[in-house]
GUSELO-293112 format. One record per residue: residue in three letters; x, y, z of N, C-alpha, C in turn. Coordinates in pm, whole numbers, plus 50000, padded with zeros to 5 digits. Layout:
REM GUSELO-293112
alaXYZXYZXYZ/...
This chain:
REM GUSELO-293112
met500844987050025500145000250016501065010049944/cys500455021949923501645034049924501265044749984/ala501785056550013501485062250093499895075550093/ala499815078549975498685084749898497425072049917/ala497495062049899496385052349942496265053550094/ala497075054950186496775052650303496215066550335/leu496385074250280496415091050314494375092550249/ser494115084750165492965086250081492295081850184/pro490515086050157489305079850220489375066350189/arg489355055150295489245043950315487735037050303/pro487435027550209486425025050207485935017550319/pro484525010150282484544999650409484814991650422/pro485294983050535486224970250508485144959250498/pro485774948450394484654939150348483764930650496/pro483104927250454482514918950578483664909250654/asn483854906550771484374899050851483834888550902/pro483664871850853483124865150947482864862051039/ile484624863751090484554864351255483934871551323/ala483874884851256483264901951319481464894851273/ala481314888251253479254892151227479534878651329/asp480084870751395479404856051493480064865551597/leu480474877351635480524887351765479294889651796/asp479364895051928477424898052012478304915252024/asp477344918152034476884936352014477784940052083/ser478174937352219479064942752276480664946252234/val481174930052227482474932752068482644944551963/asn481424939251889481384948451769481394966151815/ser480954965951962480794984951984482194981452048/leu483154975952104484064976152142485254981552037/leu484994972451950486144971251837486364984851748/ala484584993751750484155004651656484925016951730/ser484895016551852485055023651941486715029051961/leu487205016251960488985016251971489395013751847/ser488675015051729489505020051644489455030751529/asp488595043451607487655048151548488715059351698/pro489685068751646490375077651704489695086851782/ser488635095951706487905105851808486705097151882/ala486545084751856485375077351991486465071052067/leu487775072952034488795065152140488915071952237/arg488765089952203489305097552354487715094252438/leu486725092452423485795094252477485485081252583/leu486595071052557486115059752610486675062252801/pro486435058952838487135061553000487735058953022/ala488315045153010489735036653027489875027252860/pro490365036052752490785029352675491185019852657/leu492705015352739493585001152798492364988452824/leu491564998352925490784987353017490034981652864/ala489444988052825488204983152680489324971152600/phe490514978152580491264969852484491754956652533/ser491794958252658492194942152725490904932552729/arg489404938852738488604932752718488304928052608/leu488974934252484488304930152372489284916952308/arg490314920752377491564904952343490914895652427/leu490154891952550489404878552614488704877252498/arg487704883552522486074878752385486534872052279/leu487714883552243487794876752087488634860052081/pro487754853651983488344838351929489564839951931/pro490484825651890491844826251928492174822951763/ala491524821551687491224821551600492864831951491/ala493154828951393494564835951343493744850251254/ala492304842051199491774857651113491544869251230/ala491174862451383490674872751430491534885351523/thr493224880151471494214890051477494154906251483/his493734904851324493724916651207492644919351264/leu491544920551388490404927851419491384935151521/leu492284932751564492914940051685493934951151614/leu494154952251436495514958851377494374973451426/arg493394981151358493444994451395493274995451541/pro492744988151630492794993951786494034993651812/ile495034985151823496504989651807497125004951748/ala496735002751620497005015751573496845033551632/ser494995027651646494685040051745494955042551880/leu495755029251965496125030952081497625038552064/leu498365033451978500045044151950499435056151911/his498265057351829498795072851812497865082851909/leu497045075552025496935080752134497615088052234/his498335074552281499225075552361501185076352315/arg501085076552219502145077552101503805087352236/phe502775093452390504505100552394504715089952521/glu504095080052559504205069552668504865060052628/leu506345060252654507305048352594507025039452639/arg506755032652730506535018852796505165013052777/leu504715020252743502855016752656503435011052507/gly503875025252453503965019752326504945006652262/leu505945003452391507044994852350505994980952389/gln505474981452490504154971852431503264968352336/leu502884980252328502014978152184502984971652094/his504144976752039504964970351960505374955251990/ala505524953952057505744938452118504534930152111/leu503654937052162502424928652083501844927251959/ser501934937651857502174933051707503044927451675/leu504194928851728505314921051682504744898551678/ser504144899651801503424884151843502834881651779/leu501304893951720500774887351646500764888951513/gly501934896451462502474896951280501844905151218/leu501804913651349501364925951236502034941651261/ser503354939451280504284954751289504554956551187/arg504504949851079504534953650871503774958550853/his502304960050895501264957050814501184974150779/ala500884980650640500874992250594500115003050718/leu499295000250803498255007350835499435009750992/leu500045000251035500894998751143502215004951174/leu502605003351087504425004451061504065023451085/pro503815030350981504145043651022503565051451181/arg503075041451223502475044951339503345045151433/leu504185032651409505035028151450506045031251499/val506605041751349507445049251359507645061851404/ser506155065851368506075079051484506175078951622/phe505865070951674506025065551825507835065051819/tyr508195057151787509885056851829510335071751771/ser509775075951684510555089751593510445097951717/his509115099851813508825111251889510355110751992/his511225103452047511925102852125512905107852080/pro514025114452054515405116052018516375101252025/ser516415100452180517115087652152516985071852124/leu515555069952036514775061052003515095066051810/leu515305075751789515405075351683516175065051541/pro517035054251587517985045751492516525035151525/ala516195034451671515105023151561513765024551528/ala513205036751520512505044651374513235040751257/ser514315046451232515205049251125514865028151076/ser515265018851119515725007951115514384999551098/leu512685008251185511765000351076511765008750960/ala511525019250950511215023750805511945016150714/ala513365015050708513975006850619513254991750545/gly512834988750632511834979550551510954982150446/ser510634989150486509354997350385509314999550235/thr508614994150178508335000450052507585008050002/cys506795011950087506065027450101506795040750182/ala506705048250089507245061750129506445066950242/gln505375063550325504605067950417505695067650545/pro506615058450595506995054950719508565067850721/tyr508975068350551509955078250540509505088650627/asn508065092350545508225110850553507955108850668/val507545102050787507265100550917508415107450952/leu509705101250943510665094151047511435113850960/ile511385116350863512075125250790511335140450881/ser510215142650886509505147950936509765148851090/ala509835137751176510565136051323511755143851346/cys512815141351228514715145551273514105157451251/leu513055165151172513375181651146512425181951273/gly511845182351336511675184351406512275188551552/his512725177351564514125173551664514975183951685/gly515305193551542516215202151476517385192351419/leu516955183351347518125172451337518225171151129/pro518625181051044518355178650907519335174650882/arg520555174050908522235158050850520555146550869/his520195144550998519395133450993517895124150905/ala517555138350857516685137450763516885131350626/leu517915142250596518735141150522519255125850441/ala519985118950609520505105850614519125096250580/ala518205095250597516945088150541516445093850454/tyr516435100350365516345104750238516935093850186/arg518535096350184518925090550081518645074550106/glu518615064050230518545053450251516975051350186/met516115060750180515315063950127515355059849980/val515895067149877516095062749741517395055349718/gly517835048549816518925039349752518915030149687/lys518845015849760519035008449750518044995049776/asp516615004049810515284997849806514545006349729/ala515035018449650514575025549560513265029149583/val512935035249737510905037149761511165049449713/ala510065056549606509505063849550508695071549630/pro509905088449633509055096749676507855100749655/asp507315110349737505785114949728505755126449730/ala504175134349663504325148349730504685151849868/phe504745142049951504715149150085506445150650159/thr506935139350030508585138150122509135147650065/tyr509145151249903510395165649891509865176549920/pro509095182049996508555195350058509335195550224/ser509415179250300510255178250425511615176850339/val512025169650239513995172250196514175184250152/leu513475191350147514125203050057514185218950211/arg513275209650264513575222550385514795215250511/ala514855203750488515955196350575517165203550505/cys517155204950337518365211950320518575226350310/ala517595235450340517685246550331517945250050489/glu517695236750531518375237450700519745234650731/ala520265223150657521775217850675522415226450583/gly521815237950488523195245450394523465237850262/asp522765226150239523365217350148522385220050003/leu523015227649944522195234349789522575224649699/ala524005215149695523965206749606522565196549630/leu522725190949677521565175449720519945186449633/gly519715199849722518415205849720518645204549564/arg519305207549474519495210949352519275192849279/ala519895181749382519595170049321518205168749359/val517675172149433516365167149480515175170649373/his515465188749368514575196549234514725186349144/glu515895188949054515945177248933515035165748989/arg515185153849108514665141049107512985145549092/ala512615156249166510665160649161510295166149023/ala511505177148940510615176848792510515160348735/asp511895153948760511495138748629510275134748699/ala510105134148816508225126748868507645133248867/gly507605146648809506635152848801505825159448900/met506275163849004505885169349113506395184949123/asp507165188049076507415198649093506655213949078/glu505255208248988504195214648997503195215049116/his503505209149205503185207649319503345224049430/leu502405232049440502495241349498503405242049625/tyr503195228349730503605228349845505185223349800/val505685217449721506805212249647507865227049606/gln506725236049538507335251349496507595261249562/asn507385256249672507295270349823508525266249846/ala508745251149912509975242349945510805252649883/leu511015248349728511795247049636512565261349676/val511535274249672511635286749649512875291749827/ser512215285149939512645286450020514105280950041/met514605266249954515785264450005516605272949952/tyr515795276849813517495277449720517115296649798/ala516225300149861516945317549903517095310050033/lys517295302050130518255299150256519595295950235/cys519645289750083520835283850046521855296549981/gly520945306449984522005323849927521765317949757/asp521255312849713520855310149533519055315149483/leu519585334149521518145339549488517995339049367/ser518715337249250518725339049085517915324549111/ser517835311949123517555300049130516075302649228/ala515755307549328514575306749363513855316749341/arg514535328249266513335337049220513025329849095/arg513705328049001513235318448878512365305348914/val512395299049008511155290149038509715301249098/phe510175309549156508835320249185508235326649098/asp509355330149013508285336348847507525326148763/gly507905312248766507235304848718506415295748772/met505755297048881504795296448944503265301048884/ser502535292148857501095298948862500145304348856/his500805292349032499555300449116500935304649242/arg500325314249339500665316349448500315316249547/asp500815315349711500145315349774500945327049887/val500775325949999501195340550103502845331850140/val502785318350127504275312450204504705316250055/ser504565317149885505435321249836506165337449838/trp504805340749846505645355449819506735360349967/asn506445348750089506975349450243507965348150199/ser508155338250124509485331550138510815339050049/met509985344749941510875354149848511455364049911/ile510485367949992510615382750014511555384550091/ser511445367750232512385366650294514025365450327/gly513525361250158515005354050133516315368750050/tyr515105375649997515895391350007516675401050091/ala515385396250211515835404850340517005396450381/ala516915384250414518355374650442519175380950446/ser519605381150316520305387250207520805401850223/gly519805406250242520075423850237520075433550180/leu518995424850105518425432149949517665437249932/trp517225448450001516135455450111515795457450010/arg515615463149927514905474149735514285461749709/glu514435451249668514385440949619513195433149710/ala513385435949818511865428349914511045436749868/val511235455249886510065459149918509345462349778/glu510215458649698509765457649571508785446349512/leu509535437749631508135425749567507015423849664/phe507565431549779506345435249869505005443449777/asn505455451649721504825464449620503865455849550/arg504525450649435504175435549345502945430949407/met503285421949558501975413249620501445427349645/arg500975436549715500195444549736499215448549599/ala499895452149488499375454749387498805438449325/glu499035427449287498065422049269497215415349379/gly497325420249478495875415249612496295402849642/ala497295401649647497475389149761497845389549901/glu497125378649903497315376950087498595385650147/val498565393550216499375399950327499245394450474/asn500045388850519499905387250656501205395450763/ser500745393450908501835403750963502725400350966/val503135386350907505265379650881505615390350787/thr504955394050669505315400150562505475417050587/trp504215421550634504515438150710505805437450790/asn505495430750893507025434350990507995434250930/thr508575427750845509945421650745510275433650679/ile508835439450620509085451150547509175466150601/ala508355464250736508945476150796510305478350873/gly510735465650913512165461150927513355467150851/gly512605460550723513675466950613513645483050584/tyr513165486150617512925499850604514145508750682/ile513995499350832514825506650949516375501550897/gln516055491650855518055487550800518185497550719/met517315503450575517545515950527518095527550565/arg517475529650690517305540650799516335552250711/asp514835545550603513885552550638513175551150691/tyr513105556450805512425552850921510685559250904/lys510775574450768509505577550743508805563250696/ala509025557050585508485546250527508045536050663/ala508785533750725508445521850830507115527950877/ile507325539850946506075545551005504945545850955/gly505275549650798504135549750731503495538550685/leu503985527250682503765511450661502955509250773/ile503265512550883502795506651043501205510351010/arg501205526950989499935533250970499145525350874/asp500255521250772498835515950642498105499350745/met499365493150818498315482950890497535486950937/val497945496251017496595499751156495455503451045/lys495175511950946494235516250872493805505550822/gly494425494550754493615489250642493295476150743/gly493605475350886493035461150953493745451851010/ala495175449650893496005439550911496785435751093/gly497055426851085497645422351205498255423251282/val498155440651351499285445451434499885438351542/asp500755434951540500955427651678502765432751767/phe503085425451868503865429651927505275427651874/val505715427351755506545424451645506635442351601/thr505185441551551505265457451475505655469451568/leu504725467851692505035475151842506565483951816/val507375469051852508975465551858509345478351696/ile508405476051646509735480351545509295492351499/gly507745496151496507565513451573508165520951661/ser508675514051732509645519651902510705523651830/asn511025512651771512745513451734512805526551604/ala512445528351527511845540151438511855552051494/cys511035553851568510715564951638512185566551742/ser512705560351823513595563151850514805564951780/arg515085556451719516375558751555516615572851507/ala514835582551496514435590651402514485604851511/gly514365602851653514175615051759512755618951756/trp511565605351730510115612751708509745606651831/leu509585618551913508715614652058507605614452042/arg506785621451970505595625951936504975609451910/leu505545604751768504985598351722505285582051823/gly506265581751846506695574551941505405571552086/lys505115583752141503825584552180502805580352121/glu502335576552065501355575251977501365559151974/val502695551851954502805537351958503405535152064/his503275545852196503265534952293501775535752292/gly500565541452271499555541652325498805532252253/leu499545528152140498745517952042499065505252128/ala500005500052177500805489852255499465489752421/val499665501552466498385500952563497445493852540/arg496575502252441494815500052348495115482652364/met496345475652322496135460752254496895455752363/gln497205462952488496975454152578498695442152584/cys499285451052547500715448752473502355455652527/asp501905464752619502615470952662503155461552792/arg502805451952812503655444352913504405433352912/ile505135430252766505165422552701506575427152675/glu507885422252791508995426052806509835428752665/ser509905425152524510165434652440509755442452376/val508045447952415507595457552395507855471452467/arg507855467652596508215473952718509835483952699/asn510625469352717511965476852670511995489352544/ala511475479752418511145490652246511025505952352/val510245505052409509145517252450510475525852543/ile510555520352624511895527752736512585533552657/thr513445523152583514245524652456514395541552409/met512675538952328512405548852217512285561052372/tyr511755567052464511685575052556513365584352593/ala514255570352648515555573052665516395582852543/arg516095577952398516705584752309516115595552258/cys515055597752285514335608752250514355619952357/lys515685616852463515835627252553514285628352654/asp513805619652673512575619552770513095610652882/met513545613652943514025604853073513115600953180/glu512625610553216511395614253300510345602553272/arg509575600953123508855591653160509455573453102/ala510985575153082511845562653083511705554653185/leu512365568953287512425563853439510945565353469/met509835562853445508205565053516508295547953486/leu508405539453333507765535753307509015517453384/phe510195522153375510745514753453510445512153581/lys510315519853673509895519053808508615512453825/met507655513153684506385507053726506795489353705/gln507575483453672507875471653622508705465553845/arg507735455753872508025448753941510035439853983/ser510045435753858511415430853886511765432853709/pro512145443253659513225449753516513765436653503/gly513715431653404515125425153354516235427053271/leu517245420753241518765425553215518475434553112/val517585433653003517525443552903516805456452930/thr515975458053017515535470353062516705475553164/trp517295470153204518365477353338519555481853231/asn519775476753111520915480653008520055490752900/ala518925492152875517925504652806518165518652944/met517555516353001518105525753094519355537253159/ile520335523953143521675525753207521955534853045/ala521725533652954521775537452825521345545952754/gly520205546852873519985562352819520565571352896/phe520615572952990520855579353091522495584953025/ala522965573453008524655578052944524475581852791/leu523305582352704523305590552616522805604352615/ser522605608352735522125621952770522995632152833/asp524265619252868525295628052928524695627553085/asp523795618253140523995621653311524575611153365/ala525845617953391526765604053497525825598053610/glu525345612753683525105609853853524095602353769/glu523015596953738521755589353732522225579753708/ala523005576953542523705563153536524165559953652/ser524855566353706526205555853828525215552453960/arg523845559153927522595550954077522495545754007/leu522035544053884521625529353832522175517753840/phe523265521353776524435508253797524695505553963/arg524645514454009524535508854166523525501654223/glu522605510954184521725494754193521135481054131/met521965481453991521645472153958522435459053971/val523715460054034525015456954103524265449954205/cys523085460254308522885449354429522075444554362/ser521315445754305519875436254283520615419154223/asp519895408654159519645398254161519655396354002/val520365406153906520245406353760521795405453773/glu522125397353692523385398253636523935406353531/leu525175417153540525525425053452526305412453347/asn525735418653234526135413453124527285417952987/tyr527495421952883528695421152816528235440452786/val526765441652768526285455152724525945460852808/thr525745457652946525925465553057527305472453066/val528425467053050529705469753099530045475152993/val530065473252844530425483052828529505502552829/thr528165498652769527855513752833528615520052912/tyr528345515953066528855520353126530525525053154/leu531275514653129532745518153062532725527552999/ala531895529852861532275539052754531895553652868/leu530755554852968530665565453004531725572453123/cys532145558653207533215562653286534445568053203/ala534525564953035536035568752965535865585352930/arg534285587652945533895599752928533635615053034/val533895608153136534325613853235535135611053353/ala536225600153249537535599053305537195597453493/asn536495586253486535855578253650536685572553649/leu537795568353731538785559953674538265550453852/gln537645551953964537535540754014536835531254006/his535185536253923534565528253859535105523253755/gly535365527353666536535520853561537345506553598/arg537975504053716538885499653755538095487953821/glu536985488653878535795479853960535345471553796/leu534765478053684534785474153579535665463753521/his536995470853546538055459653483538095452353549/thr538075447853714537855436153804537145425253771/his535625433953708534315427853698534755416753528/ile534905424553424535545418253288536395407953324/val537755407953387538255400953417537885386253488/lys537185388053612535915377753676535535370253567/his534715377953513533625368053473534255366453276/gly534915366453260535695360053142534935369753024/phe535325380953006535105386352909536235390252790/lys537135375752768538265375852678537855381152572/gly536655375552528536205379452370535765391952267/tyr535555395852394534745405252355535855424152364/arg536465423852264537425431052187536815443852205/leu535755448352204535015468752255535135467152343/leu534875458652460535495462552654536395468152677/trp537915455752567539005459252601539725472552568/asn538935475652407539045487752366538595501752444/ser537665493852529536915506452594538055511352692/leu538125499652786538935501652917540825509752880/ile541095504152728542065514852714542155529552662/asp540805537152619540345549952632539815551952767/met539565544852872539125552752958540625551453021/tyr541465544753056542925545753119543625554953075/phe543685558952962543745569052876543345582152918/lys542285586252927541795595152941541925600553094/ser541935589553185542145590453267543605591253354/gly544385594453247545625596053295546535581453271/arg546495573253327547035561753337547565555853215/leu548635558453160548995556153053549625542953025/ser550115535353191551145524953176549875512053173/val548515514753272547815509153237547125504953148/ala547045515053084546685514152945547565503652822/lys548495507752856549425499552807549425479352775/asn549175481152922549095465652976548105460052945/val547125466152923545585462252908545845462752783/phe546365467952662546855466852490547525456452498/asp548915456752538549515443252553549265428552601/thr547835427352640547005421052703546235408852602/met546295418052484545095415052361545205408352325/asp544975399552250545565387452136544995389252006/asp543615397552023543025404651841542825418251869/arg543895421551844543915440951818543385443751670/asp542585455551694542105458351554542335470351525/ile541715477651434542565493151406541825499951515/ile540355497951614540435507851672541105504551847/ser541675493951841542755492851978543745500351931/tyr544265503051796545575512751815545565523751806/thr543785532551769543265541951764543045548351860/ser542935539451955542535546252138543965545552180/met545025535952129546355537252214547075553252140/ile547135553852008547675568851965546915576852007/ala545495578052011544965593852077545505593152223/gly545555583352323546085586452419547305592352407/tyr548615584652368549705590652365549505606652322/gly548345610252192548725619252137547955633452245/met547165623252342546645635552425548195645252562/gln548305630452521549765638052647551085638652581/gly550915643052465551975646652395553155638752372/lys553155625552324553685615852321553645612252181/gly553705620552094553665621351947554525610051867/thr555685610351932556705599551877556165585951916/val555965584852047555645568152028554335566751971/ala553295574451932552145569651891552765568651720/leu553425580551703553405571051533554635560651532/arg555175560051656555815541651654554615530751652/leu553845533351696552685524251682551395524451594/phe551625536151505550905536751382551615527651293/asn553165529251310553905520651224553795506851169/gln554315500251380553395490151445552235481251353/met551215492951328549905484651342549925485051151/ile551035489451067550785488150932551625478650922/asp552775476751007553455461251006552515450851039/ser552055450251089550965440351151549635438351046/gly549275445550919548685440450833547725448050852/ile547655454650901546095463150960546005478450852/met545685483250802545615491050678544495502550782/pro545205515450754544635529150816543555534050780/asp542455538450803541025545150729540975562850773/ala540585564650748540305581250801539765585850912/ile539585577151010539645579451144540525576051214/ile541575567451207542655570551287543565577551198/met543645583151087544415592051007544135607451093/val542885609651061542525622451210543185619951356/thr543415606451418544245604451515545605611851524/val546205601551403547725600951415548465616351447/leu547415623651323547635636351287547255642251400/ser546285645451439546335653251577547305651651684/ala548135637451701549395635951785550545637751731/cys550255644351597551895652051558551475665151621/ser550215672751584549865686451616550435686451739/his549545680551815550255682552004551505680552006/ser551945669251942553705676751981554485681051894/gly554305688651788555265696051716556055690451590/leu555555678551530556285671051456555455674751334/val555945685651273555825691351140555625681351066/glu556635679151020557635671950895556865657850883/glu556795653951018556275640451010554485640250968/gly553715651251029552305652151018552215653350824/glu553235666650773553135666850662553325655650542/glu554255645750609554565632250567553255623050570/leu552785623250651551215617450667550515618350587/phe550415630750559549285640250510549285636550364/asp550745641150303550715631850154550375615750155/lys550715606150257551025596850221549545589950235/met548555601950322547025594350316546495591150182/val546815600350095546625598149940547115589349854/lys548585590849870549225581549769549835567049804/ser549465565049916550175551750012548765547450049/phe547855552250077546545544550164545465549250084/gly545615555549985544445557749909543135562249955/ile543265572750112542035579050179542165596750115/lys541105596850046540725614450014540685621250192/pro540895630550146541405638550280540005648650261/gln539815649150439538105652950446538295665950549/met537285671850584537195680750662538365685250785/glu538025673950854538945668150972540125666750967/his540725663950858542015662150805542825674250781/tyr542245685350723542385699550669542295704550814/ser541765701550906541905710551048542725704651136/cys543515696051106544265684751196545345695151120/met545745692751029546835703550974547345717851052/val545645726450976545595736651059546075741551162/asp545465729051266546165733851411547665731051421/leu548095717951265549675715851308550585727951317/tyr549845733051170551135745951146550585755251254/ala549635761751295549365767551427549945764451523/arg549945756951614550575754851715552405754251682/ala552945752851554554155749451542554625767351546/gly553455774451535553785791651497554195796151308/leu554055785551227553705787451112552165788151054/leu551945805551114550595809651066550665811950958/glu551605815250874551305814850714550305805950657/lys551625792050647550885780950613549845776450654/ala549305778050765548005776050815547095786750755/glu547405802150714546175808050660545815806650513/glu547065799150468547395794150300546135783250324/leu546575773650407545825758250382544235765250392/leu544225771350506542645774250490541965779850396/asn542615789950320541635796250173542215787350062/gln542625774450115543035764650002541855750849975/thr541565749550102540875739750099539605738750054/pro539625723550028538045722149909536695723049996/phe537115722150121535845725550151535625746350238/pro534125747250276534285756350315535225752150516/pro535875766250541536885756350656535675762850774/thr535615757350844535115753951027535465767351123/ser534715769251168534735778551313535985779551369/thr535775762751441536885756751465538295759751460/met538335760351307539645758651236539895772951226/trp539155784251220539505796351209540135798251402/ala539445798451470539845795951602540815792451627/ala541175782551636542765780851611543585784251598/leu543545793751473544775801051390544455816351508/val543425818351504543365825851595543885828951743/gly543635815051826544555814951918546025813951935/ala546065806051800548245806051729548205818851727/cys547505828951694548145843451663548015849651782/his547135847051841547265855652024548585854452109/glu548995837552103550255836052120551195836552067/arg551385844151961552775845351862552645857751872/gly550895864251908551365881651925551525884351746/asn551115878951641550405883551520549465889651468/ile549115904951498547765908951488547495909351362/ile548675911851241547975907151127547005896851106/ile548075889351105547105872651022545935869151150/gly546255876751286544935872551399543765883851373/gln544165895451295542575902951237541665896251125/arg542715890451045542005882950895541425874250948/ser541805867351050541345855551100539785854351213/ala540495867651303539065865151344537395874851300/arg537745880851151536965888551080536805875851037/arg537145865450961536275856250919535565847251011/leu535785844351115535315840151266534005842951260/leu534455856651285533185866151361531685869751261/glu532325866851136531235862851018530415856651010/met530895845551065529845827251110528925834351192/lys528985843051249528555844951421528045827851470/thr528895820351508528825811951573527915813651749/glu527715806951796526915804251931527485799252027/asn529485795751984530475797652089530785801152179/ala530765806152278531205817152361532125822252349/gly532935808652357534665807652366534785814552243/his534485810152129535585820751985535345831152022/tyr534205840052130533935852852082535055859352222/val535565853752323536105854952421537545851652388/leu537995841252267539275842952227539695852452145/val538945859352053539335873151973539175883652098/ala538285883452183538455895052231539495896852341/asn540305884152355541685888152418542755888752361/met542495883352247543625891552119543545904652096/tyr542565910552128542225920652043542945930652176/ala542695926052288542735933652456544735929652445/ala545095920652436546605917452421546905927052375/ala546905929352196547505936952151546955955852106/gly545975953052251545865967252265544555973952176/cys543725969452081543105967552010541865973952046/trp540915984952112540495987252227539065988552100/asn538955994552017538005999351925537115984851899/glu537945979651799537965959651793537345951551898/leu537795950552050537335952452178535825951252181/ala535675961352180534095967452229533725962852078/thr533705960551992532595959351894532325942951934/val533195932551945533205919451945532205918852051/arg532435931252208531515925252312529855933952235/lys530305940052190528935944752113527975935652042/leu529245928652033528415918251865527955908352012/met528355902152086528065892052208526765897552269/arg526535911552313525205915752347524255914952223/asp524265915652121523475913852020523205900851980/leu523815892851970523405879851957522985868752078/gly523395875752215523075871152304523425857852328/val525055861652341526125852652335526515852652495/thr526285841052581527095847552697527965834952759/lys528705834852848529935827052845529215814152971/ala528935804652948528735796953014529495794353134/pro529445792653242530275789553356530565776753370/gly531715770553423532755763553426531945754253562/leu531685737253431530995725853538532185715153537/ala532025706953662532875698453679531835686153751/trp531975678053752531135663953774532235658053883/ala531755655054083532805656354160532055641054230/asp533155629754216532395620054296533665610354416/leu532615612454499532965616854644532855596854733/gly532685593254616532015582054666530465576554682/asn529745583554640528265581254661527355588554538/gly528175587954417527955591354267527925601354287/phe528185606854123528335624054048527465633654119/thr528565641854129527745657354168528075667454075/pro527065672654044527685685753927528015696254049/phe529195701753988529905714554098530475730854042/leu529815734854046530065751453916530995756454029/val531865765153934533415770953969532985779054083/gly533455784154244533265788954306531675784254390/asp530915774154366529895770154408530045771554531/arg529645777154671529575774954796527995769354846/ser527155766154757525765767454813525215747754812/asn526545744354716526545730354709526325721854816/pro525745713054862525525702654984526955695355074/leu527565699054910528805685754957530245700454910/ala529865708854899531115719854915532185715555026/pro531685715555144532985714055219533425705855200/glu532845695055147533575682655108534505681855015/ile534325689654905534775689854768536335698154781/tyr535795708454854537265720554903537695709454977/glu537825699855085538495698355159539245689755080/val538585682455006539495671654882540615680954762/leu539895695554752540955700454634542045711054695/asp542055712154802542855716954941543865705254937/glu543175691054962544175684654949545075683854853/leu544275683354702545365682354593545825692154556/thr545705706454609546615716654594547685713554665/glu547925712454761549135709354859549835701654770/gln549585690554763550355677254768551095682654586/met550135689054507551115696854388552105707254436/arg552155712954520552835722454556553935720654629/asn553865705354707554755701554761555605690354642/met555375692254551555905680454463556715684154392/asp558725679554376559595684454348559315689054205/asp558995674254137558905667854001557405665753975/cys556565673953864555135671253858555355660253767/ser556005655953744556105649653509555765634253572/asp554925626853505553915619053497555015601953515/leu555485599853631556235584453618556265579153536/asp554675570053534554115558153480554115562353321/ile554135581653246554655581353097556065580553067/leu556525583553150558385584553147558485565053148/ser557975556353199558075544253208557325537053116/thr556675543953072555855536852928556345541952805/glu556985551452758557715554652711559285549252693/glu559585547952821561235537752794560765523252769/gln559815516652791559175506152776559195504252613/met558675513452562558315518052418559435516852285/glu560605521752379561985524152282562375514352287/
C-alpha cells in the first residue's frame, strides 16, 4: 500500500465472518477502539482493549481485528514510552508490525523520542512505501536534526529505491535549507521534476525557500516567477530570502507587487518590510507602513510595536513614539517585555528620561535588557549621576551584568574619566571572562588614557590577542593627548606592519598626535601618504588637523594659506585655532584677518568670542574689542560657567566654579585643598607612568 492510498478516504472494510459472529458489545468495542475520535471518549481505553482481547476467539483471522485498535492506541499514547513498547511487542507477536497501517504509527512513536531515532530508522528501512520515511524525515526536522533527515532520504532512494511522493519533497527540501546543502537541494529539485511533482504548490514553495536560504536567490526567483499560482507562503519565502541577504530594495519592490496583485499579506510580511525600512534608515517609510497596517486592519502584533518604537527612537520622533506607546497600551501589549524595553529605549533616545524612568519604576522585577536600556539612556543624555546611581542599584539587585551593561557604563566612565568605577569594571571583566569581547578592552584602554594612566592602558593593550584598528586608534589617541607623538607614530607604524590598513578616522588621530607634539615634518609626510599610499581622500577633519599643526608650530602663514585652499568651507573651529595661535605669537595682522572670518560666521560658541576679545585686548585694539563685546550682546551669547563632576564615593555631583551653595561643597573643597597642597610639595610634576611607558616602547 503506498502513502497516497494510505492517506486517501478508505472504503468500508469487507465483511469479516468472524466479526459477524461476535456479540454486539464486542463489535461496539471494536468500533470505539478503531476510531481515534471515539477512542478519546472511552473512560479507560486500555482496559477496554484488554477486555476486547479476552472476548475475541483465538482464530488467526481474529488477530487482524486488533490492527486498527493497536494503531489508534499508538496514536493516542505515542508519548508514553512503556505503553508504546508493549503495543509494539504485541504487534510483533501477532505478526502485524509490518502492516502498512501500523508501520507508520510505530515509526511515529519511536521518532517522538530522540534517543529512539535509530529504532525508528530501522523500522522505516524495511518499508516499500514512502509514508514511514516521510514520518521519520519530519520527526528528524522536528528535533532539529536536518542531517539525520537527509540521511533517511538517501536511504529511502538508495538500494530499496522507494519512490518519494508529494509529501516527501517539501520536508527533504526544508532539510536541505536548514543544513545549507545546496547541491543536494538541486538534486532533489531535479528528481521532483522528473517525477512531475515540481508543479505542486507545496513543492514549489519549498524550492523557493530552499534556494533562498542557501543563498541562490536567482534560482529561487526563477522558481517563483514560474509558479502558476502563489499563496502567502510563496511571497513570504521570496521576500524573506531577499531580506536575509540584505537586499531590501528588492524585497520592498516584491512587497509592493504583492500588494498590487491583491495577494494576501500577513503580519510576517508587513513586519519584515517595516524592519527593512529601518535597516535602510527610511524611518518615515517604516512608520507609514505601520499606519497602513492599522488603517487596513492588518494583524498588528507586538513585533510591529517593537519596530515602530525602534523607528521613532532612531529618528528622535517623540510624538510619534507616544502614539506607538498608546497603541501598545490599547492592545494590552505594553506588558510584553520586548515592547516595554523598546518603548523605554524610545523615550530615552528622545531625551525624555522622566517618562522612561517612570515606566522603569513601574516594573516589579526589571529584566537585564530593561536595566541596560535605562543605563544607556542616561549615558546618552550625559547624565553621569543618574547612570551611576542606576548602575549601583543593578549591581545590588539579583540581575547579572552582561557585556552590554559593562560596555555602556565603561564608555561613560571613559567620558567623565571616572577611574575608580573603571577599575571596578576592569575587575568585573577579568573575573567574568569577557576575553573575547574586543570592544570592552578597547573601551578600557580609552578609559585609562583619559584618566591619565598610560602604563595601565598599555598593559591592557599588550594583553590583547586580537587587536584591531580601534585598539590602535585608542592607544594613538591616548599618547597624542599626552604629547607623546613619537610613541604614537611608532604605534602607527607597528599597526601597518601587522597588516592593518589605516582608515580616515585613525589618520585624524595620528595627525592630531603630530599636532600636539609639534611634529610638523612627520605630519606633512603622513598627510601626503594618506592619499598616495593609503588611498584615503582628505576630509575636513584632516585639513583641520593640519591647520592646527601649523598653528601650534607657529607657522601661521602656512596655516592661513591652507585654510584658504581647502576644498571645503573652513569651520569656525579651524579659524578659532588660528586666532588662538596668533594671540600666543602676537601676530595681530593674520589674527585680525582670521578673527574677521570667525566673527562673520556668528557662531553660538562663546569661547570663540572670548578668544578674539583676548587677542584684541592683548594687542591694545580697544575699538575692535568693544565691537566684539557689542556683537556678543546683540547675538545673546553668554559665557557659561565652568562645570565639573565630583565623585566622593556616593555618585556624581555637579559642581560649579566658586559654588558654595552645594551641600557637598565643604567635602569637595577639602579634597581640592589636599590636591593643591600635594601639587605644591611635588619637586617633579612629571608623570612617572608616562616616562616608564615611553622607555618600554623605546
